[in-house]
C-alpha positions as CSV (number, residue, x, y, z in Angstrom):
1,Y,2.6,1.8,5.7
2,S,0.7,5.0,6.5
3,S,-2.8,6.4,6.1
4,G,-1.9,9.1,3.5
5,N,-1.1,12.8,3.8
6,D,-0.4,15.9,1.7
7,S,3.0,14.8,0.6
8,H,1.3,11.6,-0.8
9,Y,-1.3,13.8,-2.6
10,Q,1.5,15.8,-4.2
11,Y,3.4,12.7,-5.2
12,V,0.4,11.1,-6.8
13,Y,-0.3,14.4,-8.7
14,R,3.2,14.4,-10.2
15,N,2.3,11.4,-12.3
16,P,0.1,12.7,-15.2
17,D,-1.6,9.3,-15.5
18,S,-2.7,9.0,-11.9
19,L,-6.5,8.9,-11.1
20,I,-8.6,10.3,-8.3
21,Y,-9.0,6.8,-6.8
22,G,-5.5,6.8,-5.4
23,T,-5.7,10.2,-3.6
24,P,-6.0,10.5,0.2
25,R,-9.3,12.4,0.0
26,F,-11.1,9.9,-2.2
27,M,-9.7,7.0,-0.2
28,S,-10.9,8.7,3.0
29,L,-14.4,9.0,1.4
30,I,-14.5,5.3,0.4
31,G,-13.0,4.3,3.8
32,K,-15.8,6.0,5.7
33,H,-18.5,4.7,3.3
34,L,-17.3,1.1,3.4
35,D,-16.1,1.1,7.0
36,A,-12.7,0.2,5.7
37,E,-9.2,1.4,6.5
38,P,-7.2,3.3,3.8
39,G,-3.5,2.7,3.8
40,W,-0.4,3.2,1.6
41,L,2.7,1.1,1.1
42,I,5.6,3.5,0.5
43,A,8.9,2.7,-1.2
44,K,11.7,5.0,-0.5
45,K,15.3,5.3,-1.7
46,N,17.7,7.7,0.1
47,C,14.7,9.1,2.1
48,E,12.9,10.0,-1.2
49,I,9.6,8.4,-2.2
50,V,10.0,6.2,-5.3
51,G,6.6,4.6,-5.3
52,L,3.2,4.4,-3.6
53,L,0.7,1.6,-3.5
54,P,-2.6,2.7,-2.1
55,F,-5.0,0.0,-0.6
56,M,-8.1,-0.5,1.5
57,K,-8.4,-3.1,4.2
58,K,-11.9,-4.3,5.2
59,N,-12.7,-6.8,7.9
60,G,-15.4,-9.2,6.8
61,P,-17.2,-12.3,8.4
62,L,-14.5,-14.6,7.0
63,G,-11.5,-12.4,7.8
64,P,-9.8,-9.3,6.3
65,I,-9.6,-8.4,2.6
66,L,-7.0,-6.1,0.9
67,N,-7.9,-4.3,-2.3
68,S,-5.9,-1.8,-4.3
69,L,-8.4,-0.4,-4.8
70,A,-11.9,-0.9,-3.4
71,Y,-15.3,0.3,-4.7
72,Y,-17.0,0.5,-8.2
73,G,-14.4,0.6,-10.9
74,S,-11.6,2.0,-8.7
75,N,-8.2,1.5,-10.2
76,G,-5.2,0.9,-7.9
77,G,-1.7,-0.4,-8.3
78,V,1.6,1.2,-7.9
79,I,1.9,5.0,-8.5
80,Q,5.3,6.4,-9.5
81,H,6.5,9.8,-10.5
82,V,9.6,8.4,-12.1
83,K,9.6,4.9,-13.5
84,D,11.5,2.5,-11.2
85,D,10.8,-1.2,-12.0
86,E,12.7,-2.5,-9.0
87,A,10.7,-0.4,-6.5
88,K,7.5,-1.3,-8.3
89,A,8.1,-5.0,-8.2
90,H,9.0,-4.7,-4.5
91,L,5.8,-2.8,-3.7
92,I,3.7,-5.5,-5.4
93,S,5.5,-8.3,-3.6
94,E,5.1,-6.5,-0.2
95,F,1.4,-6.0,-0.8
96,Y,0.7,-9.7,-1.2
97,K,3.2,-10.5,1.6
98,M,1.4,-8.1,4.0
99,A,-1.9,-9.7,3.0
100,A,-0.5,-13.1,4.1
101,E,0.9,-11.8,7.3
102,E,-2.4,-10.1,8.2
103,K,-4.2,-13.3,7.6
104,C,-6.3,-11.9,4.7
105,I,-8.6,-14.2,2.8
106,S,-7.8,-12.5,-0.5
107,A,-5.9,-9.6,-1.9
108,T,-6.5,-7.8,-5.3
109,I,-4.6,-5.3,-7.3
110,I,-6.5,-3.5,-10.1
111,S,-4.2,-1.9,-12.6
112,N,-4.6,1.6,-14.0
113,P,-5.4,1.5,-17.8
114,L,-3.5,4.7,-18.6
115,E,-0.3,3.2,-17.3
116,K,-0.3,0.4,-20.0
117,D,1.7,-1.8,-17.7
118,S,-0.4,-5.0,-17.6
119,E,2.6,-7.2,-18.7
120,F,4.5,-6.1,-15.6
121,Y,1.6,-7.1,-13.3
122,H,1.2,-10.4,-15.2
123,K,4.8,-11.1,-14.4
124,H,4.9,-9.9,-10.8
125,T,1.6,-10.7,-9.1
126,C,1.5,-14.5,-8.9
127,Y,-2.3,-14.3,-9.1
128,D,-4.8,-17.1,-8.5
129,L,-7.6,-15.3,-10.4
130,L,-7.4,-12.9,-13.3
131,D,-10.3,-10.7,-14.5
132,E,-10.1,-8.5,-17.5
133,R,-11.9,-5.2,-18.2
134,I,-11.8,-2.8,-21.2
135,G,-10.9,0.7,-20.0
136,Q,-12.5,3.2,-22.4
137,I,-11.1,6.7,-22.5
138,T,-11.8,9.8,-24.7
139,H,-8.7,11.9,-25.2
140,F,-9.8,15.6,-25.8
141,P,-8.4,17.3,-28.9
142,D,-5.6,19.8,-28.0
143,E,-7.2,22.7,-29.8
144,I,-10.3,24.1,-28.2
145,E,-12.5,25.2,-31.2
146,P,-16.3,25.1,-31.6
147,D,-17.3,21.6,-32.8
148,N,-13.8,20.0,-32.5
149,L,-15.1,17.7,-29.8
150,M,-18.2,16.9,-31.9
151,K,-16.0,15.8,-34.8
152,I,-14.5,12.9,-32.8
153,F,-17.9,11.4,-31.9
154,K,-19.5,8.8,-34.1
155,N,-23.2,8.7,-35.0
156,P,-25.7,8.8,-33.4
157,R,-23.9,10.9,-30.7
158,P,-23.9,14.3,-32.6
159,R,-27.6,13.6,-33.6
160,N,-28.5,12.8,-29.9
161,I,-26.9,16.1,-28.7
162,R,-28.6,18.2,-31.3
163,R,-31.9,16.5,-30.5
164,A,-31.6,17.4,-26.8
165,M,-31.0,21.0,-27.8
166,R,-34.1,21.0,-30.0
167,E,-36.1,19.6,-27.2
168,G,-35.2,22.6,-25.1
169,I,-33.0,20.8,-22.6
170,E,-30.8,23.1,-20.5
171,V,-27.8,21.8,-18.5
172,V,-26.7,23.4,-15.3
173,R,-23.8,22.7,-12.9
174,S,-24.7,22.0,-9.3
175,Q,-23.4,20.9,-6.0
176,E,-26.7,21.5,-4.2
177,E,-28.3,19.0,-1.9
178,E,-31.4,18.8,-4.1
179,S,-29.2,17.7,-7.0
180,I,-27.5,15.0,-4.9
181,K,-31.0,13.7,-3.9
182,F,-32.2,13.7,-7.5
183,L,-29.0,11.9,-8.6
184,Y,-29.3,9.2,-5.9
185,K,-33.0,8.6,-6.3
186,T,-32.8,8.3,-10.1
187,H,-29.6,6.1,-9.9
188,V,-31.5,3.6,-7.7
189,A,-34.4,3.5,-10.1
190,N,-32.2,3.1,-13.2
191,I,-30.0,0.3,-11.6
192,E,-32.9,-1.6,-10.1
193,S,-34.7,-1.6,-13.5
194,I,-31.7,-3.6,-15.0
195,G,-31.3,-5.8,-11.9
196,G,-27.9,-4.2,-10.9
197,L,-26.4,-3.3,-7.6
198,S,-26.9,0.4,-6.8
199,K,-24.5,2.7,-4.8
200,K,-25.8,3.5,-1.4
201,K,-27.1,7.0,-0.3
202,D,-24.3,7.4,2.3
203,F,-21.7,7.5,-0.5
204,F,-23.4,10.5,-2.2
205,D,-24.0,12.3,1.1
206,L,-20.3,12.1,2.0
207,I,-19.1,13.7,-1.2
208,P,-19.6,17.3,-0.1
209,K,-18.4,16.6,3.4
210,I,-15.1,15.1,2.4
211,M,-14.2,16.2,-1.2
212,K,-13.2,19.7,-2.1
213,K,-15.6,21.7,-4.4
214,T,-13.0,21.4,-7.2
215,D,-13.0,17.6,-7.0
216,W,-16.5,17.0,-8.3
217,M,-19.6,18.3,-10.0
218,I,-23.1,17.3,-10.9
219,Y,-24.4,18.3,-14.4
220,V,-28.2,18.4,-14.2
221,A,-30.3,18.4,-17.4
222,R,-33.6,20.3,-17.0
223,L,-36.7,20.5,-19.1
224,Q,-39.1,23.4,-18.2
225,E,-37.1,23.8,-14.9
226,Q,-37.6,20.1,-13.9
227,P,-34.5,17.8,-13.6
228,V,-34.8,14.9,-16.0
229,A,-31.2,13.6,-16.1
230,A,-27.9,14.1,-14.3
231,L,-24.3,13.1,-14.3
232,L,-21.8,13.0,-11.4
233,V,-18.1,13.5,-12.5
234,F,-14.9,13.6,-10.4
235,Y,-11.8,15.6,-11.4
236,F,-8.2,14.9,-10.7
237,N,-4.9,15.7,-12.4
238,K,-5.5,15.3,-16.2
239,T,-8.5,13.0,-16.0
240,V,-12.3,13.4,-15.5
241,E,-14.1,10.3,-14.2
242,Y,-17.6,9.7,-15.7
243,F,-19.0,8.3,-12.5
244,T,-22.8,8.2,-12.1
245,P,-25.1,8.9,-15.1
246,V,-28.9,9.0,-14.5
247,V,-32.0,9.7,-16.5
248,L,-35.7,9.5,-15.8
249,D,-37.1,6.7,-17.8
250,Q,-39.9,8.7,-19.4
251,Y,-37.4,11.3,-20.7
252,R,-34.8,9.0,-22.2
253,N,-35.9,9.9,-25.7
254,T,-35.1,13.6,-25.2
255,Q,-31.4,12.6,-25.1
256,A,-30.9,14.9,-22.0
257,L,-28.1,12.7,-20.7
258,S,-26.2,13.0,-24.0
259,L,-26.3,16.7,-23.7
260,S,-25.2,16.6,-20.0
261,I,-22.2,14.5,-21.0
262,Y,-21.3,16.8,-23.9
263,R,-21.5,20.0,-21.7
264,A,-19.4,18.3,-19.0
265,M,-16.8,17.3,-21.6
266,Q,-16.7,20.9,-23.1
267,D,-16.1,22.4,-19.6
268,A,-13.4,19.8,-18.8
269,Q,-11.6,20.4,-22.1
270,A,-11.8,24.2,-21.5
271,S,-10.3,23.7,-18.0
272,G,-7.3,21.9,-19.4
273,F,-8.2,18.3,-18.7
274,K,-6.9,15.7,-21.3
275,N,-8.8,12.5,-20.6
276,W,-12.4,11.5,-20.0
277,N,-12.4,8.1,-18.3
278,W,-15.6,6.1,-19.0
279,G,-14.4,3.4,-16.6
280,G,-14.2,-0.3,-17.2
281,T,-16.5,-2.4,-19.3
282,W,-16.8,-6.1,-19.0
283,L,-16.0,-8.1,-22.1
284,S,-19.6,-9.3,-22.1
285,Q,-21.2,-5.8,-22.0
286,T,-21.3,-5.2,-25.8
287,G,-24.1,-2.7,-25.5
288,V,-22.3,-0.6,-22.9
289,Y,-19.1,-0.9,-24.9
290,D,-20.7,0.4,-28.0
291,F,-22.4,3.3,-26.2
292,K,-19.1,4.5,-24.9
293,K,-17.2,3.8,-28.2
294,R,-19.3,6.3,-30.0
295,W,-17.9,9.1,-27.8
296,G,-14.6,8.7,-29.6
297,T,-12.9,6.4,-27.1
298,T,-9.6,4.5,-27.2
299,D,-9.5,1.0,-25.6
300,Y,-7.1,0.3,-22.7
301,P,-7.4,-3.2,-21.3
302,Y,-6.7,-3.6,-17.6
303,Y,-6.9,-6.4,-15.0
304,Y,-7.9,-7.5,-11.6
305,Y,-5.1,-9.6,-10.0
306,T,-6.4,-11.6,-7.1
307,R,-4.6,-13.9,-4.8
308,V,-6.7,-16.2,-2.6
309,Y,-5.2,-17.1,0.8
310,D,-8.2,-19.1,2.1
311,D,-9.7,-21.6,-0.4
312,S,-12.7,-22.3,1.8
């Protein structure tokens, strides 16, 4: 396997359903953040790449772990430019074989919802544990006309967006350090208030150092010049990743976040993106599911296929 280079980036890009998680830059960012090693299994036929399987290896107190891929909601699995089931099955089998050889305690493949290939993984992963998520994706309308995005949303989304406009919320695009600080601080407050596990500051600090300016953006909602909500998105290929949404508690009712999302969607559609990926939702998260559903989403189930090598 190798650690990823420009030819891998180009190969991943040639599959319209590929996501940012499987790109060398994003994997380098996560590798640095998690102190993990990014790698690629590469299948070749007649010296031509016929499939890639990106993964991260992390050494823990009980031994190494192999994930394709690691970090919040990162989809992995085999990436192919041209469908080749033989090469795909081979890559999956090599991944778990490599995990056994490297004395890993577990190895997980997370499938890509857009590939719609869960049946293939069900058949070829020989998993010990299976975990299901609902991928929720908004597909942008092909025609860019005023209001054609709004038409695919369900109430109360259009009402929320109009409310934010009436409140005088303005949304600006930013990659400034101040915006990253606001995003991080508000993210921690939001996640702690619901007893969740927040992302660490180092992750946000690394974004401008490793990612290109075209890979990401923060949409900041301001009221009377003060930031009250923000949204971090990542861009790759045909898909935008809805990554970190935040809002100051006392300004939730202004619907500033809804307007930030709407502006980010409008820009993405105008730039030629086709999909807005809301990420995975647990089957138990009915409130989160319903929030996303009202943005005109389509459901794509996907799975975590985990093999455990050390039962202790």
